[in-house]
N, C-alpha and C positions, 0 to 999 in steps of 0.2 A: 135831148134823148132822141135817137133815131132807131126805129125798130129794125131797120135792115142791118145796122151795125152799131155797136156801142160807140159812144163818143169818147171813150178812152180805149187804151190798148186792150185787146181781148184777153190778155193773161189776167186781167183783173175781173173778167167776167165770171159768171158762175160755172160751177161744175154742171154736169148734165144729169139731172134726175131723169131716169130713162122711161120712155113711154111704153105702151103696151106691146109693141112689136119692135123687132130690130129696125124696120124701116122708119118707125116713128122716132127712134132714139136720136139720130142726128138732127131731125127737125126740131125737137124740143130743145136740144143743146143750142142750136142756132138761135132759136127764139129767145132763150134765156140770156144768151150772150148779147143779143140786141136790146134786151129790156134793161140792161144796166144803165142807169140814168147819166146824162151829161151834167157836168158841174157848172151850171150857168145861173140857176135860179136865184142864188143868194145875191147876185149883183144887180137885181132889178132897180132901176132909177126911182121907182116909187118909194123905196126905203130912204133914199137920199133926200127926196123931196119932203118926206115926212119928218126927218130929223133936222133938215136944214143944213146938213153937212155935205161936202163933196164926196164922191164915191171913194176916193182914196182914204177917207177917214176909216172906213170899214175894211178896205182891201189893200193888199200889199203892193199892188200896182194901181194904175188909174181905174181899171175896171177888170173884174174877174172874181172867181170863187174864193181865192186864198184870203183868209180873214186875218185882220189885225186883232190885238187885244180888245179894242173898242168894238169891232165887228162881232167878236165872240160874245161879248157882254150883251150887245144888242139882240143877238139870237137867243142867248140864254134867258133873257128877260122877256121873251115872247114877241119880239118884233114890235114893241109898243112905244118905244121912246120917240119923243118929238111931238110937235104941235102942228105940223104941216097938214093942210087940208086938200092936197092935190088928189085928183082921181087916181085910184089905186090900180091902174092898168098900164101894162108895158108890152112891147112887141119885140121879139128877138128873131134874128135871121142868121143862120150859119151856112156856109158853103165854100167851095174851093175847087182846086184842080189837083187831081191825084195821078201820079205817075209811078208805076211799079217797075222794078228792075227787069221783069219778064212778064209777058202777057199771061193772063189767066187762062185756064182751060175753057172756061165759059164765064160770062158776066155774072157778078154777084147779085145783081138785081135787074129786073126788066127795064127796058129803055136805057140801058147803059152798055158800055163797050168792055172788051177784055183788057183795055188799058187806056191811059190818057183821058180820063173822064173829068169833065167840068160839070159840077153838080150843085144843086140846092139841096143841102143835107137835111135841114129842118127849118121850120118857122114856128115860133111858139108865142102864145098869148099868155100873159101872167096877170093874175089878180093877187095883189100883195099889199100888206100893210096892217095897221092896227084896226081891230074890230071893236074892242072895248078897252077899258082901263087895264085889264090884265090878259086880254086875249088878242092874238094876232097870228099871222102866218102868210103862206103863199100857196097858190094852186097854179099849175102849169098845164096848158093844153098844147099839143104839138102836132104839126103836120110833117110827116116824113116824106122828103122828096123821093128817095129811092123806092119806098113802098107806095107812094101816092095815096096815103091814108092818114086819118086824123084820130088821135086818141088822147086820153089823159096822160099826164106825165107826172113829175114829182109833186108831192103834196106834203106839207108840214103845217099843221094848225096846232097852236099850243096855248095853254094857260100857264102863266108864270106869276109868282108872287114873292117879293123879297120880304124877309122877316128875320127875327132873332130867335134862336133856339138856345136857351140856357146861356145867354150872353154871346153866342156865336152867330155872326152874320151868315145868312144863308139865302139862297134863292131856290124855291121848290116849284116844280111845274109838272105838267102833263103834255105829252106830244101825241097827236094822232097823225100818222103818216103812212105812206105806201111803199117805202123803200128802206130796208134796214141800213142804218148809218146815215140816212139823209138828214136826220135830226142832230148829227154829231157836230161838235164845235171846232174840230181840228181837221186839217187837210191830209191826214195820214190814214184815213179809213176809206173804203171803196167809193162811196157815193160822190165825194168831193175830191178824190185823189188825183194825183198827177198821172198822165197829162190831162189838162182840162179840156182839150179838144183833140180829136184825131179823125182821120178820114173814115167816112162811112162806106167806102168802096175799096177797102184793102183787106187782105186775108188776116185771120186771127188764129192763134194757137187753139188747140182742141178743147182746152179746159181751163178752169179757174175756180176760185172758192165760191161756194154757193152763197155766202153772205153778201157777195157783190153782185148777185145776178137775179134776185127775186123782185126787183123794182117794178112797180105798177101791176104785178100779178098777185100781190098780197095786200092786206090791210092790217095795221097793227096800232097798238098804243103802248106807251111807256110812261113811267113816272121817274122824275129825276130830281136831284138836289146837288147844289154846289155849296160847299162850306168854306167860309173864309176866303173866297175867291181862289181856292187852291184844290180842294178835294171834291172830285165829281163822282157821283154814283147814279146809275140808271138801271132799271129792270123793266122788262115788258115782254110782249109776245106778238106774234104775227099769225094770221090765218090766211089760207088760200081763198080765192074768190070763186064763186060759182060761175058756170057758163053764162047764166043770165046776166050777172053783174059785169062780167068781163065784156059781154056784148054791149051793155049799157055805157061802158066807158070807152068803147071803140076798139077793143082788142079782139074780142071774139073767143070762142071755145078753144081754139088752138093755143091760146095763151094760158090755159089751165094747167098748173103744175101738179095738181092732184095731191095737195098737201093734206096730211092726216093730223087732225087736232091742231093745237096751237104750237108754234115754234118759239120756245123761250129765248129771250135776247137779254144780254147783260153787258154793261159798259162801266169801267172804272178808270179814272185818270187822275194824275196829279199834275198841276201846271205850276210853272214858276215864272212870275212876271216881275221884271225889273224895269228901271227907267228906259233901258235900251234893248236888253236881251230878254227873250221870252222862250220858254220851252215847255215840253210836256212829255210824260211817259204814260202809257195806258195799256189796258187789256180790253178785248172785246170778244164776245162769244155768242154763237147761235147754234141751236140744235134743231134740226128739221127732219120730219119723216114724210115720205111720199109713197103713194099707192098707185103705181102705174096701171094696174089691172085690179079693179075692185073685186072681181070674182075669184081672184087667186088666193087672197087671204095672206099675202106676204107684203112686206114693205122694204123700202130703201131708206137708209138713215145717213144723214150728213151732219157731222159735228165739227164746227169750226172754232178754233181758239186762236186769237191773234194778239201779238205784241206790237205796239207802235210807239213812235217817238217823233217829236218835232223840235225844231230850233229856228228862232227868228232873231235877226239883228236889224233893228229898225231905228237908227238914229234920226235926228231931225235934218241931217244933211242930205246930199243927193244919192247916197249909196244905201241900198238895202240888200239883205241876204236872208234866204230862208231855205230850210232843208227838211225833208220828211223821210221816215223809214217805217216799213211795216213787214212783219213776218207772220204768216198765217199757216197754221197746220190744220189739215182737214183729214178726219177719219171717216171712211165710208164703209157702210155695211149694205151690200147690194143683193140681198136675198131675192127680192122680187125680180130684179134685172137678170140674175143668173137663171132663175126658173123660166124666164121669158127668152132666154138665149140672147139677151142684149148685152151681157157682160160675162166674163169668164171667171172672175174672182169675186167671191162673196165678201172678202175683206181687203181693203186697200187703204193706203195713206198717200197724201200729197202735201207738199210744202211749197209755199209761194213767197217770194221775197221781192220787195220793191224799194228802191232808193232814188231820191231825186234832190236836186239843188237848183235854186234860182237866184240869179243876181239881177237887180234892177237899178237903173240909173234914172234919177228924177221921176221914178215911177212911170216912166214913159218908154224907155228901152229895156227890154228884158231878154236875158240869155239863160237858158235852162237846159239841164241834161238829166237823164234818168237811166237806171239799169233795172232790168227785171229778169226773174228766173223762176221757173217752175220745175219741180222734180217730184216724181211719184212712182208708184207701183206700176209695172207693166201689165197690160191686159190686151192680148191680141184680138179679143172679141170686141171690147168697147172701143179700142183704138185700132180698127182694122185698116188695111191698105185701101184707100180710095183717092181719086185725083184731088189734089190741093189740100183737102181737110184731113186726110187719113195719115196713118203711120205704118211704115213697113216693118218697124221693129216692135210695134205694139206699145210704145212708150209715149207718155204725155210730156216728156221733158222738153222745155223750150227756154232759150236765153236770148237776150238782145239788149238794145239800148235805143234811146231817143235823144235827139238834139233839136232845140227850138230857139228861133230868134223871132222876137215880137216887137211891134211898135204899137203903143197904146197912147194916142195923142190927147185924149180927153179924160174927164173924170177928176180934174183938179179944181182948186178954188176959183181960178180965173178962166176956166175952160169955156169955150163957146157953147151956148145954150145949155148951161149946167142946170140940173143933172141929167137932162133927157137925151143928150147925144153922147153915145158911148161906142167906141170902135176898138176892136182888137184885130190886127192883121199880122200874119206871121208866115214863116217858112219852117216846116218841120221835116226831119228825116228820121225814119225808124229803120233800124237794121237788126237782122237776126243772125246769130252765130249758131243756133240750133233751133229747129222747128219740128214739133211733134216727134221728138226722139232721134232726129238725125240732122245731118248737114247736107250731103249729096244724096239725091234720090230718097228723100225722107218719106215720101208718100207711096213709094213703089211704082210710080208712074213717071219717074225721071225728073221730078222737080226738086230743086235745091233750096235750102233755107234762105240763101241770099236772093233767090228769085222773088221773094216776098218783101224785100226792102222797098220802102215807100217814101216818096217825096210828096209832101202835101203843102200846097200854098193856099192859105185860107183867109177869109174875111168873116168877122164875127161882129155883128152890129146889134145893139139894143137901144130902143127909143121909148 
């Protein structure tokens, strides 16, 4: 996770709960987009050391967030499998070179340029593994290179217990975490969704679903159950954190989303596991209220309902294929923002679609591609013309694609220094056919959607 930019494309970042003034609204939007967590923590080598398995046992390539059926079971059961006694500490570093099709109007972060940036995006310390027979988890602390600041990152600590209910095999558990969907088992929800890495120094569309953008600024708990290794149910809730606690975890008062009460969260899924083919379909929902000005007596409300699906073809041979799809509909009621003149419409809707597919050879070479689209109600106040981030048409609509080629040399049974040496290096291209409602001059200041096309060459290491 980098606080300057999400480690995934910003269309999966949150919508913008609006702050108390028009000037604060884009700041909070940018903050929440940056707080969407990177999908790296599940691949920590301490888990491989604990289980005695190579990283590819849990992941569809040698190293990375995408989980196999074994990896999903390991997570479902509380990260407690295995008898390894290794120190539960790991270090991760991400960075790379970012080139845009056109220079930015101004740098996205201090100490960077308007183009052609070589950067250390993040360095993370993980504490991960089994705590007791039924309790395990991971905690991540991250230094953001663009921000030059350190804060807490993704957290998932859980209790899990296998049992039989009326002759039906089940696993029941509780997760305490700080990022809605970080506890999820599939790679079709925001916290672990594709792409698993992207540039911290590239532009991002103006908005995305709030379910993907509250990470690290909230704390929550949920109870879950998996029946017959097929039917999954989970319910829980999240609360915003106070200024004091946000300061304690390294974020500060500016990260306060001013959530009102608890935001209920629900997840249901059916998975289909065969000898080679695996799939799932699911629903996920979050309902959150925000109070940008406590003295106003009005609130903004965001209700997200998502449908997702996954498919994996994982034979024992050299070829593997996986695909994910997610469709999220968000209903917004922005009474507080309208009263504060930070939005023009009290009611609006947005729809977000993501599709991705990955082919891997020997779990070492990986080729992947993704499509993304956002479409929603126009609002010339919320999406006003501003350089780079604004919209001349007042529309949040964006469309684009990503293509990635990766080399993952380690993480296998006979890999060097298994499981502690893990490397992912790749070349990624992100292209936009529409950005913030337009193609040419989308922001009202002469910038085209294709000007934000990004080439990102990266190195991702965890030890």
